[in-house]
C-alpha positions in Angstrom: 19.8 -22.3 13.0 17.9 -22.4 9.7 17.0 -18.9 8.3 13.5 -18.8 6.9 13.5 -16.8 3.7 12.0 -13.3 3.9 11.1 -13.3 0.2 7.4 -13.5 -0.5 5.7 -13.9 -3.9 2.2 -12.6 -4.6 0.9 -16.1 -4.7 2.1 -16.8 -1.2 0.8 -13.5 0.1 -2.7 -13.9 -1.3 -2.9 -17.5 0.0 -1.8 -16.4 3.5 -4.2 -13.3 3.6 -7.3 -15.1 2.5 -6.6 -18.6 3.8 -9.3 -18.5 6.5 -12.1 -17.3 4.2 -11.2 -19.7 1.5 -11.0 -22.7 3.9 -14.6 -21.8 5.1 -15.8 -21.8 1.5 -16.5 -18.1 1.4 -16.6 -16.1 -1.7 -13.6 -13.7 -1.6 -13.9 -11.2 -4.5 -10.8 -9.3 -3.4 -8.8 -12.4 -3.7 -10.1 -13.3 -7.2 -9.7 -9.7 -8.5 -6.1 -9.4 -7.1 -5.2 -12.8 -8.4 -6.3 -11.8 -11.9 -4.1 -8.6 -11.6 -0.9 -10.4 -10.6 -1.4 -13.1 -13.2 -1.7 -10.5 -15.9 -5.2 -11.3 -16.8 -6.4 -7.7 -16.2 -4.6 -4.4 -15.9 -4.6 -2.0 -12.9 -7.4 0.2 -14.2 -9.8 -2.7 -14.7 -8.7 -4.1 -11.3 -9.4 -0.7 -9.6 -12.9 -0.5 -11.3 -13.7 -4.1 -10.2 -12.6 -3.3 -6.6 -14.7 -0.2 -6.5 -17.8 -2.1 -7.7 -17.2 -4.8 -5.1 -16.9 -2.1 -2.3 -20.0 -0.1 -3.4 -22.1 -3.3 -3.7 -21.1 -4.4 -0.2 -23.7 -4.4 2.6 -20.9 -3.0 4.8 -19.3 -0.2 2.8 -16.8 0.8 5.6 -15.5 -2.7 6.2 -15.2 -3.5 2.5 -13.3 -0.2 1.9 -11.0 -0.7 4.8 -10.3 -4.3 3.7 -9.0 -2.9 0.4 -6.7 -0.4 2.2 -5.4 -3.1 4.6 -4.8 -5.5 1.8 -2.7 -2.9 -0.1 -0.7 -2.1 3.1 -0.1 -5.7 4.0 1.0 -6.5 0.5 3.4 -3.5 0.6 4.9 -5.0 3.8 5.3 -8.5 2.4 5.8 -8.6 -1.4 9.5 -8.7 -2.2 9.5 -8.7 -6.0 10.0 -5.2 -7.5 7.5 -6.0 -10.3 4.8 -7.0 -7.9 5.4 -3.8 -5.8 5.2 -1.8 -8.9 1.9 -3.4 -9.9 0.6 -2.7 -6.3 1.6 0.9 -6.5 0.0 1.3 -9.9 -3.2 -0.3 -8.5 -3.2 2.2 -5.7 -2.7 5.1 -8.1 -5.5 3.7 -10.3 -7.9 3.6 -7.3 -7.2 7.2 -6.5 -8.1 8.2 -10.1 -11.5 6.5 -10.0 -14.7 8.6 -10.1 -16.0 9.6 -6.7 -17.8 6.8 -4.8 -21.5 7.5 -4.1 -24.0 6.1 -1.7 -26.0 4.0 -4.1 -28.5 2.9 -1.5 -31.8 4.6 -0.6 -30.8 5.2 2.9 -28.3 7.5 4.7 -25.2 5.6 5.7 -22.8 6.5 8.5 -19.0 6.0 8.1 -16.7 6.3 11.1 -12.9 6.6 10.7 -10.7 7.5 13.6 -13.7 8.1 15.8 -15.0 10.8 13.4 -18.4 10.0 11.9 -19.8 11.2 8.6 -23.3 10.9 7.2 -23.8 10.3 3.5 -27.3 10.6 2.0 -28.6 8.6 -0.9 -26.8 9.6 -4.1 -24.3 11.7 -2.3 -20.5 11.5 -2.9 -18.8 9.5 -0.1 -16.7 12.1 1.8 -15.2 11.6 5.3 -13.0 13.9 7.3 -9.9 12.8 5.4 -11.5 13.5 2.0 -13.3 11.6 -0.8 -13.4 8.0 -1.6 -11.6 7.4 -4.0 -9.7 10.5 -4.8 -8.1 11.0 -1.4 -7.8 7.4 -0.3 -8.9 8.0 3.4 -6.9 5.9 5.9 -4.2 5.0 3.4 -1.6 7.5 4.6 -2.3 6.7 8.2 -2.0 2.9 7.8 1.1 3.2 5.6 2.7 5.5 8.1 2.0 3.0 10.9 4.0 0.5 9.0 7.0 2.6 8.1 8.8 3.2 11.4 12.1 1.6 10.5 14.1 -1.7 10.7 15.5 -1.2 14.2 12.0 -0.7 15.5 10.8 -3.8 13.7 13.6 -5.8 15.4 12.6 -4.3 18.7 9.1 -5.6 18.1 10.5 -9.1 17.7 11.0 -9.4 13.9 14.2 -11.3 12.8 16.9 -9.0 11.5 16.7 -10.3 7.9 12.9 -9.9 7.9 13.2 -6.4 9.3 15.5 -5.3 6.5 13.4 -7.0 3.8 10.2 -5.4 5.2 11.8 -1.9 5.1 13.0 -2.5 1.6 9.6 -3.6 0.4 7.8 -0.6 1.9 10.3 1.9 0.5 10.2 0.3 -2.9 6.4 0.6 -2.9 6.6 4.2 -1.7 9.2 5.0 -4.4 6.9 3.6 -7.2 4.0 5.6 -5.8 6.0 8.8 -6.0 7.3 8.1 -9.5 3.8 7.5 -10.9 1.8 10.1 -9.0 2.1 13.1 -11.4 -1.5 12.8 -12.6 -3.4 11.7 -9.5 -5.7 13.7 -7.3 -4.3 12.1 -4.2 -1.1 13.7 -2.8 1.7 11.4 -2.0 4.2 14.1 -1.2 4.5 13.0 2.4 6.4 10.0 1.1 9.4 12.2 0.2 10.1 12.2 4.0 11.0 8.5 3.7 13.2 9.3 0.7 15.3 11.7 2.7 15.3 9.6 5.8 16.3 6.4 4.1 19.0 7.9 2.0 20.4 9.9 4.9 20.3 6.9 7.2 22.2 4.7 4.8 24.8 7.1 3.3 25.5 9.9 5.8 25.6 8.3 9.3 28.1 5.9 10.7 26.4 2.6 11.6 28.4 2.7 14.9 26.6 5.9 16.1 23.1 6.4 17.5 22.0 8.3 14.4 23.3 5.5 12.2 21.4 2.7 13.9 19.4 2.0 10.8 22.3 2.6 8.4 23.2 -0.8 7.2 19.6 -2.0 7.1 18.6 0.9 4.9 21.2 0.5 2.2 18.9 -1.6 -0.1 16.0 0.8 0.5 18.1 3.8 -0.4 19.3 2.0 -3.6 15.7 1.4 -4.6 14.8 5.1 -4.1 17.7 6.2 -6.2 17.2 3.5 -8.9 13.5 4.1 -9.3 14.0 7.9 -9.4 16.7 7.4 -12.1 14.4 5.3 -14.2 11.7 7.9 -14.0 14.1 10.7 -15.0 15.5 8.6 -17.9 11.9 7.9 -19.1 11.0 11.6 -19.0 14.0 12.7 -21.0 14.0 10.0 -23.7 
């Protein structure tokens, strides 16, 4: 049986995510902006600024903002190149460092996340129950957490074994880059340390033949990524 590669480039990911809109001839600003980032035409700060402008100018602020969050999470699931995942993490950090989003219309807008509604008057900072947009990146932690439930669970959901391992490696690599670059960001990513401990413990401490070690072998590459990226950060700070 032929094994389909689980490796995914940023070009393949963008084409798959936005294929339907592009086939219908729709303008897809998020595709164009992201394409420029990964091609190296613009940096992460400029990318974040352009994304914020696109979201704030949208007639449907909530949908446009959630599209950005979902795009980042889907890319973290699928991108397999470390450089691409590093760029994605840097973009996420850049978004969290943007000035507060404001309601730039002349009407009060309502935003509803997780069945909790917030009203934002004209000129007011956009704040929902999870915090500010952009400083607190509402819905980011929830959506990322929904993805990071482990390779065995992915396999139980029907994902092929090599895909499950790659997806877990992608997500942990993305999380490790977020942690390593989050010193000067208003958004706390401390909850990601839980995945550090979980992944390293799963891969190094538990016997794969035991119930606790069920994810052991599939977590080896993820654990290596956490250790390597942390080592690179320490080396950078001391040299």
